[in-house]
C-alpha positions, 0 to 999 in steps of 0.5 A, spaced: 456 653 859 454 656 852 447 657 852 442 659 846 435 661 848 431 662 842 424 666 843 420 671 840 417 678 843 414 684 841 407 688 840 404 682 836 406 676 840 407 680 847 413 679 852 411 673 856 416 669 852 422 674 853 420 675 860 421 667 862 427 667 857 430 673 861 429 670 868 433 664 866 439 668 862 439 672 869 441 666 873 445 663 868 449 669 867 450 670 875 453 662 875 458 664 870 455 661 863 455 665 856 448 666 854 446 668 847 439 670 844 436 668 837 429 670 835 425 676 833 425 682 838 421 688 837 418 694 841 421 698 847 419 693 852 422 687 849 429 690 847 430 694 853 429 687 857 434 684 853 439 690 853 439 690 861 441 683 860 447 685 856 447 678 852 448 678 844 442 677 839 445 672 834 441 672 827 444 666 824 447 662 830 452 656 829 449 651 834 455 647 834 458 652 839 453 651 844 452 646 850 445 648 851 439 650 846 433 652 850 426 653 846 420 658 848 416 659 842 409 657 839 411 658 832 413 653 827 421 656 827 421 652 834 421 646 831 427 648 826 431 650 831 430 644 835 432 639 829 438 643 828 440 643 835 439 635 834 443 635 828 449 639 831 450 634 837 448 639 842 449 636 849 442 638 851 436 641 848 431 644 853 424 646 851 418 650 854 411 648 853 404 651 855 400 644 855 400 643 848 402 650 846 409 649 844 410 642 845 416 638 841 421 633 842 427 635 847 431 632 852 428 637 858 421 639 858 419 645 862 412 647 863 411 652 869 403 652 869 400 650 875 398 643 875 402 641 869 405 635 873 398 632 874 396 631 867 398 626 862 403 626 856 408 622 853 413 620 857 421 620 855 424 627 856 426 629 863 420 633 866 420 639 870 412 641 870 408 645 875 409 652 878 415 649 882 419 651 875 415 658 874 420 663 871 421 669 875 426 675 874 430 677 880 427 683 881 421 679 883 424 673 887 428 678 891 422 680 894 418 674 895 412 674 900 413 681 902 407 684 900 404 688 906 396 688 906 392 694 908 386 693 912 382 697 907 383 696 899 384 702 896 390 701 891 388 697 885 393 696 879 390 694 872 395 690 867 393 686 861 399 683 859 404 686 854 400 688 848 392 688 851 390 686 844 382 685 846 382 692 849 380 689 856 383 694 860 377 699 859 372 694 861 376 692 867 376 700 869 368 700 867 367 695 872 372 698 878 368 704 877 361 701 878 363 698 884 362 705 887 369 705 891 373 710 893 379 707 889 386 709 886 387 706 880 393 705 876 392 702 869 398 700 864 395 703 858 398 701 851 400 707 846 395 705 841 389 705 846 391 711 850 386 716 847 380 711 848 382 710 855 382 717 857 376 719 854 373 713 858 375 715 864 373 722 864 366 721 866 368 716 872 368 718 879 374 714 880 381 716 881 385 713 875 392 714 873 394 711 866 401 710 865 405 707 859 408 700 859 414 698 863 419 692 863 418 691 870 412 692 874 415 688 881 415 695 885 409 697 882 405 691 884 408 691 891 405 697 892 398 695 891 392 692 895 389 688 889 392 687 882 387 686 876 391 682 871 391 678 865 392 670 866 399 670 863 406 670 866 404 676 871 400 671 875 406 667 877 410 674 879 403 676 883 403 669 887 411 670 889 410 677 891 404 675 895 399 680 892 392 679 891 390 678 884 383 678 880 385 675 873 382 675 866 383 670 861 385 673 855 388 668 850 387 660 849 393 658 852 392 661 858 385 658 860 388 651 863 392 655 868 387 660 869 382 655 872 388 651 876 390 658 879 383 659 881 382 652 884 388 653 888 385 659 891 391 663 889 386 668 885 379 670 884 377 670 877 373 675 872 372 671 867 374 670 859 375 676 855 374 672 848 367 674 848 367 680 852 367 680 860 360 679 863 360 686 866 355 685 872 359 678 874 366 682 874 363 688 878 360 683 884 367 679 884 371 686 885 366 688 890 367 681 894 375 681 894 375 689 895 371 689 901 374 682 904 380 683 907 380 676 910 379 673 903 385 677 900 389 675 906 387 667 903 389 669 896 396 672 898 398 666 903 396 661 897 400 664 892 406 664 896 405 657 897 405 656 890 411 660 887 417 660 891 421 664 886 426 659 885 424 656 878 429 659 874 435 657 879 432 650 878 432 650 871 439 652 870 441 647 875 438 642 871 441 644 865 448 644 868 447 637 871 443 634 864 448 637 860 454 632 862 453 625 860 451 621 866 452 613 867 447 609 866 443 607 873 443 600 875 437 595 874 432 593 879 431 587 875 434 582 881 431 585 887 424 584 890 421 590 895 416 589 900 413 593 906 416 593 912 413 589 918 414 589 926 418 583 925 423 587 921 425 591 927 431 589 929 434 589 922 432 596 921 435 598 928 441 595 926 442 599 919 439 606 923 444 606 928 450 604 923 455 610 924 456 611 917 448 611 916 447 616 922 453 621 919 449 622 913 442 623 917 439 629 919 439 626 926 445 623 928 444 620 935 443 613 936 436 610 937 434 606 943 430 599 942 424 602 945 424 608 942 425 605 935 419 600 936 415 605 938 417 609 931 416 603 927 409 602 930 407 609 928 410 608 922 407 602 920 400 605 921 401 612 918 398 612 911 402 618 909 408 613 910 411 607 906 417 603 909 420 598 904 425 593 905 428 590 898 432 584 898 436 579 892 438 572 892 444 574 897 439 577 902 437 584 905 440 589 900 437 595 904 430 600 906 427 605 903 422 610 906 417 614 902 414 620 906 408 624 903 409 631 902 403 633 898 398 630 894 402 626 889 409 628 892 413 623 896 420 624 899 425 618 899 430 616 904 435 610 902 439 606 906 443 600 904 445 594 909 452 596 912 454 589 909 452 590 902 455 597 901 460 597 896 457 593 891 453 598 887 446 596 890 444 603 891 441 605 884 437 598 883 435 599 890 432 606 889 430 604 882 426 598 885 423 603 890 420 608 885 417 602 882 414 600 888 411 607 889 409 608 882 405 601 882 402 603 889 401 610 889 399 611 881 398 619 882 405 620 884 408 626 880 413 628 884 419 625 888 423 629 893 430 627 897 434 631 901 442 629 901 448 632 905 453 636 900 458 632 903 455 625 902 458 624 895 456 617 894 448 619 895 449 625 891 452 621 885 446 616 886 441 621 886 444 624 880 445 617 876 437 616 878 436 623 875 434 627 881 435 634 879 437 640 884 430 643 888 433 647 893 440 650 895 443 647 901 440 650 908 444 651 914 444 644 916 448 643 909 442 638 906 441 639 898 433 638 896 433 634 890 427 633 885 425 628 880 418 628 876 414 622 872 407 622 869 402 620 874 397 614 871 392 615 877 
């Protein structure tokens, strides 16, 4: 594919947009696609990051030559690029939004903020929302979960984004000094504020090293016992690595994500810098996290659960799938769905032990009648599982099973009755099952599936139904798939 990524970065904007875009470019290039950038790129951090990719920066791109246009900016020119892509007939318009920031019409919406998948928005585009799609550079993802936690916290990194426009670094260093702990602190110092920071730290009984900004902090982050960071894109890197973090909210668009990360126990919060940090509260929080190894271990574990480092791969694979025109799914209008009962045991067992069904399952062995009835009884009593049957005027069509993986996340298994195969009933069966789930579990935001890579019919079924790649095939050959909807609960 030919991909154009439109974003901006520089001293006034920061490099968060470029960092996310570059992560996508890395994966796209690895997968053999052509990638170009458009936008404004200023300052060494931004220009060096683009230089490492080896991509072309195009001033006035001819959008008719691209298959995918991805927009990641809050500036008004994002609307201009999106409209031009539509007019040029681009196969796929992809847009990254941070809640309401940067929101514009697109075919594919990416919002990597934690909890975005649980919030309301206008339906219509294909949605990729939540930290499952956090966009991280390769130097981070290849070290996912590798942070080593020391018994005593001494090494601390302070990094307030690519620009630190509010001068928060000094306030954080003041708070660290006030803890009275023997810390070795590394602080990222912007050139414009370095002299002030040097005067400030001269009176500390604290070992502080001021270092210039650098485009990649992954190795430095891994060497720390705690990172004090702005609540921007660096949060997802810290979560993925498993490094304990204390966060400062330094911009309006960080507020929602900041609150959600704290609520999920993946970081501690030092507050908002909009009106100046509360010094005493920040000192107390730092004292607690620095002195409590169990707390730091909890933060590390919670972070790695939230961000697995596959976000950029998932988005690029979604581009690949969505840029190809798909057939329309079948309709579920003539199917009716009802929960299974013990009276359905014989039919369910016959479908389960059918050779074609077993060949496509993780467990390929036959199931005895007694074992099956015990399984069915346990399934019907399990509130985290819904076993459904679907039928039409011709009789039973098949069965679906929904298994809860997390709150709002359900994984589906689909079986078409052997005698009804070959009649294009898989798509309406799945669609009917999704409708039932939406009606009975309205807080559902994410639907998952696992399909063997050799099962071409099931792969076509889920592709047609809008499921996108979530996990690459494991040793068992099963590919993870995902589809999101806007919850109503």
